[in-house]
C-alpha positions in Angstrom: -16.3 1.8 4.7 -14.9 -0.6 2.5 -16.8 -3.7 1.7 -16.2 -6.9 4.0 -13.8 -8.7 0.9 -11.5 -5.4 1.4 -10.9 -6.6 4.4 -11.3 -10.0 4.8 -8.4 -9.4 1.9 -6.1 -7.5 3.4 -6.5 -9.4 6.8 -5.8 -12.5 5.2 -2.5 -10.8 3.2 -1.6 -9.2 7.0 -1.7 -12.2 8.3 0.4 -14.6 6.5 3.8 -15.2 7.2 5.1 -14.3 4.4 7.7 -11.4 4.5 6.9 -9.0 1.4 2.6 -8.2 0.8 2.4 -7.2 -2.7 -0.7 -4.8 -3.6 -1.4 -3.6 -7.0 -4.5 -0.6 -7.3 -5.3 -1.7 -3.0 -7.2 1.7 -3.5 -8.1 1.9 -6.9 -12.1 1.6 -6.7 -12.4 3.6 -3.5 -13.1 6.9 -2.2 -10.6 9.0 -0.8 -11.2 8.7 2.9 -11.5 4.6 2.3 -8.2 4.7 0.1 -6.4 7.1 3.5 -7.9 4.2 6.1 -7.1 1.6 3.6 -3.5 2.9 3.4 -3.2 3.5 7.9 -4.0 0.0 7.8 -1.2 -1.4 5.2 1.3 1.4 7.0 0.5 0.5 10.3 0.6 -3.2 10.4 3.7 -3.1 8.2 6.0 -1.0 10.5 4.3 -3.3 13.7 4.7 -6.7 12.1 8.0 -5.8 10.4 6.6 -6.9 6.8 7.3 -4.8 3.9 4.7 -3.9 1.4 5.3 -2.9 -2.1 2.1 -1.3 -3.7 1.4 -0.2 -7.3 -0.6 2.3 -8.0 -1.7 5.8 -10.0 -2.1 8.0 -7.6 0.0 10.3 -6.7 -1.4 10.7 -3.6 -1.6 7.1 -2.0 2.7 6.6 -3.0 3.3 10.1 -1.1 1.7 8.5 1.9 4.5 5.8 1.8 8.0 4.9 2.9 9.7 5.2 -0.1 8.4 5.9 -3.9 10.4 3.9 -6.9 8.9 5.7 -9.8 9.2 4.8 -13.5 10.4 7.5 -15.7 11.0 8.0 -19.4 12.2 4.2 -18.9 15.0 4.8 -15.8 14.0 4.3 -12.2 13.8 6.9 -9.5 14.4 6.1 -5.9 12.5 8.6 -3.5 13.2 8.1 0.3 10.3 9.9 1.9 11.9 8.1 5.6 
């Protein structure tokens, strides 16, 4: 499982009163199973707590798990609504 620091960081971010959580490569140094666990936590908590979670990632697999994908491609912003 992922380390205690990662768990604490996620818990602190979700426990804050901020309506938006910015996550820069939150799963970048994790194995695939752990990354999927982190994504499930972020998705479940964001939906239940009505928070917007913005994730910056290079992982196409991670992006596929989100509600909306914003992709910069050749200077253009592409939007893919996955809901």
